[in-house]
N, C-alpha and C positions, 0 to 999 in steps of 0.2 A: 457819224465819227469812225465808226460801224462799218472795218471793211474785212467783204471776203474775196479768196484769191484760191480759185482751181487749179488741178496742177494731176500727173499719173495720167490720160488719157494718148492715144496714139490709134493703129493700126495692125486691125488682127483680121483672123478670116473669122466664120464662123463658125461657132463653136470652144473659141477659142477665151483668155479671162485681164483685162482689168484691174488697176484700183485705184479710183481714184482717194483724192484726196480735199480738203478744203482746211483751210486757217484762214484763222479770222485773230482781226486784232478788235478791242475796244468793246471784246465782247465774251459770256463766260455760257460756256453751248451747253451746262451743268442747268443753266436757271432762265432758259427755253426752247419752242419747236425750232428745228432749223431741218427743214429739206433740202431733199436730189430736187432737178429743177435740169429740163433737156427741153432742145429747143429743133429740129427737124425742119433743114428750107421748105419755106413754105408750108411751114405748119407749124405754130400759137405754141409756145411756152409753156411745156408741162411738168405739173408733179409727176415723180415716178417714187415717190421713198421720200422720207417722216423720222422727223427721232423726238417724242416728244420733250420734256424736262424729265420727266420718271421714268425714263429710258422707254416705252413703247413704243413702237415701232410699227409702220404702215404703208402697206403699198400697193404702186398700183396693176388693174388685172393684169399686165402686159410684162411686166418683166416678177410677180408674182411665181417664189421660188427657185429666180437667174439671180439678184442684185439680191445685198446683203448693208444695211446699215447701220452702220456703232460713231460711239462717241466716246473720245478716252479724257476716263473720268478725272488726270487731272494736269491736262493740255487742251487751250483752246481750240481742238481739228476734228472732222467729224471724217467717217468715211464711208466711201460707195464698193465696195467691192463686186463686181460684174462679174458674171459667167457664166459658161454656155451661152455666147453671145450673138447675135440672129445679125441680121445686116438693115432688120429694120429698126433695131437700138442706133445706126448711127445719127449720131446727131453730140453739139456743142450743151454741156449740164455742164449744168448753174449752181452754187450752195445759197438759200439765203437763209434766215429767219421767214419764216412761215405766218409769225405777226408783222407787222409795224416794219416792214423791209427793208433793207437797206439799198441804197444804191447798187449793182445788179455787174457782180466784180467781167474779169474778161473771159472767164470759164472752160474750160480744157475741152476739147475737139475727140474724137468716139467714134474714128471707122469702123465700121466692117465688110467684109466682104468673101463676099459665097463662091 
């Protein structure tokens, strides 16, 4: 019954920024850990950022210092701020629970040109 829908992707040049939004239904994001994942063509889906129920955040080494994950205390939403984007960030980005994952949502495409 839990659904995740991602939005906010787009096409930008290297060094640009995007803000991704994860909206959920049937879930209180304050109670579980949420992760942002991405999957590039020919590669496996990978975790890039996560936020726990107590607000603790973690990032993949490849995005540290450039991406920021946050949650809204009053809404079932999680944001991912992407700054200083690089071509290697090009992928479809997804959000989901870190544990007992729901079906994957549609994802949102991020394309970074050099």
